[in-house]
C-alpha positions in Angstrom: 0.0 0.0 0.0 2.8 2.4 0.9 4.6 1.6 -2.3 1.5 2.5 -4.3 1.3 5.9 -2.5 5.0 6.5 -3.3 4.4 5.7 -6.9 1.4 8.0 -7.1 3.4 10.9 -5.5 6.4 10.3 -7.9 4.0 10.3 -10.9 2.5 13.6 -9.7 5.9 15.1 -9.3 7.0 14.0 -12.7 3.8 15.4 -14.2 4.3 18.7 -12.5 8.0 18.9 -13.7 6.8 18.1 -17.2 4.2 20.9 -17.2 6.8 23.3 -15.9 9.3 22.4 -18.6 6.7 22.8 -21.2 5.8 26.2 -19.9 9.5 27.2 -20.0 9.9 25.9 -23.5 6.8 27.8 -24.6 8.1 31.0 -23.0 11.4 30.7 -24.8 9.6 30.0 -28.1 7.5 33.2 -27.6 10.7 35.2 -27.0 12.2 33.8 -30.1 9.2 34.6 -32.2 9.2 38.2 -30.9 12.9 38.6 -31.7 12.5 37.3 -35.3 9.4 39.5 -35.8 11.3 42.5 -34.6 14.3 41.7 -36.8 12.0 41.4 -39.9 10.3 44.7 -39.1 13.7 46.4 -38.7 14.9 44.9 -42.0 11.7 46.1 -43.8 12.2 49.6 -42.6 15.9 49.5 -43.6 15.0 48.4 -47.1 12.3 51.0 -47.5 14.5 53.8 -46.2 17.5 52.8 -48.5 19.7 51.8 -45.6 20.8 48.5 -47.0 23.8 49.1 -49.2 23.4 46.3 -51.7 19.6 46.9 -52.0 20.5 50.5 -53.1 23.1 49.1 -55.6 20.6 46.6 -56.9 18.0 49.2 -57.8 20.7 51.5 -59.3 22.2 48.7 -61.3 18.8 47.8 -62.7 18.2 51.4 -63.7 21.5 51.7 -65.4 21.1 48.4 -67.3 17.6 49.3 -68.3 19.0 52.3 -70.1 22.1 50.7 -71.5 20.7 47.4 -72.5 17.0 47.8 -73.7 17.2 44.3 -75.2 16.9 42.9 -71.7 13.4 44.4 -71.4 12.1 44.2 -67.8 14.6 41.6 -66.6 16.8 44.0 -64.6 13.8 45.4 -62.8 12.5 41.8 -62.1 15.8 40.8 -60.5 15.9 44.1 -58.5 12.6 43.2 -56.7 14.8 41.7 -53.9 15.7 45.3 -53.0 12.3 45.7 -51.3 10.3 43.8 -48.7 8.0 42.6 -51.5 10.9 40.7 -53.2 11.2 36.9 -53.0 14.1 36.9 -50.7 12.4 38.8 -47.9 9.0 37.1 -48.5 10.7 33.8 -48.2 11.7 34.8 -44.6 8.2 36.0 -43.9 6.7 32.6 -45.1 9.1 30.6 -42.9 8.3 32.8 -39.9 4.6 32.3 -40.3 5.2 28.5 -40.6 7.3 28.2 -37.5 5.0 30.5 -35.5 2.0 28.2 -36.1 2.4 26.3 -32.8 -1.2 24.9 -32.6 -1.4 21.1 -32.0 -1.9 19.3 -35.3 -0.7 22.3 -37.4 1.0 21.4 -40.7 4.2 22.9 -39.4 4.5 20.1 -36.8 5.7 17.8 -39.6 8.6 20.1 -40.3 9.2 21.2 -36.6 8.2 18.1 -34.5 10.0 19.4 -31.4 10.5 22.7 -29.6 14.2 22.4 -30.3 13.5 22.2 -34.1 11.5 25.4 -33.9 14.1 27.2 -31.8 16.8 26.3 -34.4 14.7 27.6 -37.2 14.1 30.8 -35.3 17.8 31.3 -34.7 18.5 30.7 -38.5 15.7 33.2 -39.4 17.0 35.8 -37.0 20.5 35.6 -38.5 19.1 35.7 -42.1 16.9 38.7 -41.3 19.7 40.8 -39.8 20.6 43.8 -42.0 24.3 42.7 -42.4 23.5 39.2 -43.6 20.6 40.2 -45.8 22.9 42.8 -47.3 25.4 40.1 -48.1 22.6 37.8 -49.5 21.7 40.6 -52.0 25.2 40.2 -53.5 23.9 37.4 -55.7 21.3 39.4 -57.7 23.6 42.4 -57.7 26.4 40.3 -59.2 24.0 38.9 -61.9 23.3 42.4 -63.0 27.0 43.3 -62.8 27.8 40.3 -65.1 25.1 41.3 -67.5 26.8 44.7 -67.8 29.9 43.0 -69.2 32.1 44.4 -66.5 30.9 48.0 -66.6 29.3 47.5 -63.2 31.3 46.1 -60.3 30.6 42.9 -58.5 30.1 43.2 -54.7 31.2 40.9 -51.9 32.8 38.7 -54.5 35.9 38.7 -56.8 35.6 39.7 -60.4 34.3 37.3 -63.0 37.7 37.3 -64.7 39.5 36.4 -61.5 36.9 33.7 -60.6 37.3 32.1 -64.1 41.0 32.2 -64.0 41.2 30.7 -60.5 38.8 27.9 -61.2 39.6 27.2 -64.8 35.8 26.7 -65.3 34.7 28.2 -68.6 31.1 27.1 -68.4 28.5 29.7 -69.3 25.4 29.4 -67.1 23.2 32.5 -67.3 22.6 34.1 -63.9 24.6 31.3 -62.3 24.5 33.0 -58.9 20.8 32.4 -58.8 20.6 28.8 -60.2 19.7 26.3 -57.5 18.3 29.1 -55.2 14.6 28.1 -54.4 13.6 31.8 -54.4 14.0 32.0 -58.1 13.2 28.6 -59.6 13.2 24.9 -58.9 14.6 21.6 -60.2 12.2 19.6 -62.4 12.7 15.8 -62.3 14.9 13.8 -60.1 18.6 13.0 -59.7 21.4 14.1 -62.1 19.0 14.8 -65.0 16.9 17.3 -63.1 16.4 20.5 -65.2 16.5 23.9 -63.6 13.3 25.8 -64.4 13.0 29.5 -63.6 9.8 30.8 -61.9 7.5 32.7 -64.3 8.8 36.2 -63.7 12.4 35.0 -64.1 11.7 33.0 -67.3 13.2 35.9 -69.2 16.6 34.7 -68.1 16.4 31.6 -70.2 14.7 33.4 -73.1 17.0 36.4 -73.3 20.4 35.0 -72.1 20.4 31.6 -73.7 23.1 29.2 -72.5 21.1 26.0 -73.0 19.4 23.9 -70.4 21.0 23.6 -67.0 21.1 20.0 -65.6 21.7 19.2 -62.0 24.6 16.8 -62.5 26.5 19.2 -64.7 25.7 22.2 -62.6 26.8 20.4 -59.5 30.3 19.9 -60.9 30.6 23.2 -62.6 28.9 25.7 -60.4 30.9 28.7 -59.3 30.7 30.7 -56.1 27.4 32.2 -54.9 26.5 33.6 -51.5 23.4 31.4 -51.2 25.2 28.1 -51.8 28.5 28.8 -50.2 27.5 30.9 -47.2 23.8 31.5 -46.7 22.0 28.3 -47.6 21.1 27.4 -44.0 19.8 30.9 -43.3 17.8 31.3 -46.5 16.3 27.8 -46.8 13.7 26.1 -44.8 14.5 22.7 -43.2 12.1 21.1 -45.7 13.9 22.7 -48.6 17.3 21.5 -47.4 15.9 18.0 -47.0 14.8 18.1 -50.6 18.2 19.3 -51.6 19.9 16.4 -49.8 17.5 13.8 -51.4 18.2 15.2 -54.9 22.0 15.1 -54.2 21.7 11.5 -53.0 19.7 10.3 -56.0 22.2 12.1 -58.3 25.1 10.3 -56.6 23.3 7.0 -57.2 22.7 7.9 -60.9 26.4 8.6 -61.5 27.5 5.5 -59.6 25.3 3.3 -61.7 27.0 4.7 -64.8 30.4 4.1 -63.3 31.0 7.8 -63.0 32.1 10.0 -60.2 29.6 12.5 -58.8 30.8 16.0 -57.9 28.5 17.2 -55.1 27.4 20.9 -55.4 28.0 21.2 -51.7 31.1 18.9 -51.3 33.4 22.0 -51.0 33.1 25.7 -50.6 33.8 27.5 -53.9 36.2 30.4 -53.5 35.0 33.9 -54.5 33.7 35.6 -51.4 35.1 39.0 -50.7 34.3 41.6 -48.0 31.5 39.8 -46.3 30.1 40.8 -42.9 31.4 39.2 -39.7 28.1 37.4 -39.4 28.3 35.9 -42.8 32.1 35.0 -42.3 31.3 33.1 -39.1 28.3 31.4 -40.8 30.4 30.2 -43.8 33.0 28.7 -41.4 30.4 27.0 -39.1 27.8 25.4 -41.3 29.1 24.5 -44.8 29.0 20.7 -44.6 28.2 18.1 -47.2 25.6 15.5 -46.1 28.1 12.9 -47.1 31.0 14.1 -45.0 31.7 12.9 -41.5 29.8 14.7 -38.8 27.2 16.2 -41.1 24.2 17.2 -39.0 21.0 19.0 -40.2 20.6 20.5 -36.7 24.1 22.0 -36.3 23.4 25.4 -34.7 25.7 26.7 -32.0 23.7 29.5 -30.5 20.5 30.3 -28.6 18.4 33.4 -27.9 19.6 33.8 -24.4 23.3 34.2 -25.4 23.2 35.5 -29.0 23.9 39.2 -29.5 21.6 41.2 -31.7 23.3 42.7 -34.7 20.7 44.8 -36.5 22.4 48.1 -37.4 23.3 49.1 -40.9 25.4 51.9 -42.3 24.2 54.6 -44.6 25.2 54.4 -48.2 28.3 56.4 -49.0 28.3 56.0 -52.7 28.6 53.4 -55.4 31.8 51.7 -56.6 31.8 50.9 -60.3 34.4 49.7 -62.6 35.9 46.5 -64.1 
C-alpha cells in the first residue's frame, strides 16, 4: 500500500515537472518569435529607407542596365525586386516565420518542426538571415547577376571579379545568372537526380529566353557551379529545413545515378567555392560553421551553435556612402 502511494506521488511530481518544462519551452519560443518578428520589421524599414547598401546598388544597377541594354526588357527590374520587402528573398523569410509561428497542436508545421528544439533552431536561423548585415550580403547574388550582364561595366560586390573567378577555377562554363541557379527563391529543379532540369519561376523565365546558354542540368551544374552567396554561405539561413531536406535527397539520387553509370559525382556542396570578398562578420562566421556536405563525416542537419539567451543582436546598418563601379 505504501509503495503504491509513493508511486502516485512520484508520478504527480514528474507530471508537475513536465508541465513546468513545457511552460518554460513555450516562453522561450515566444521570446524567439518576438525577436524574429522585430528583426524582420527592422529589415523592412531599412529596405524602405535605403539603408541596405546592396539593395540600393541593386536598384541603381537595374536602372543603369535598363537604359544601356534595352534588349533585356524588364529583366533587370525583375531581378531588382529583392531590394524591397515585396521581393522573393524577404518574402521567403516571412513565409518561414509564419510557418514556425504556427504552434497549434496538429498544425501542418509540426511535420517540419516536430520538437520545440527544431522550432528554436529555425528561429535562430531566421534571426540571423533577417539581420541587416547578412541580408545585405545575400543581396550580392542578384547584384552580381546584373554586374555580369553589364559586361564588367558595373562592379561585382562581396565577390571577386568574373575574370579572377574564371582564372582561378579554370571553369569556362556559361550558365546564365549562375549565382541564382539552384536558389529556391527564383526557380526549382524539375525531375529527379542528375538529369533534373533547372526551371525559372514565371517572372524569371526571361533569363532563359534572353540569355540563352542552353538547359542547366543538376549533374552538370553540381560539378561546374561557381561561387554564390546562397550556396556557399547562406543556404542554412535562406532555406527552410524542408527545402534543405529536398536538396539532400536530390543530391543523394544524383550520386546513385552517377554511380550506376560508373561515373564520379561532384557534389554541389562537397566543398566551398572560392570567390567571397568583404562579407560581414556574421556571414564569415556562418560560412565557417555550417558549410558541410551531407556525405562528409559529422554532417548534422541541426548544427546550430547558439541560442536566444546568449546571441547578440546585430541589426544596425550603415548609410550608403556611394557606389563603386568599374571593371
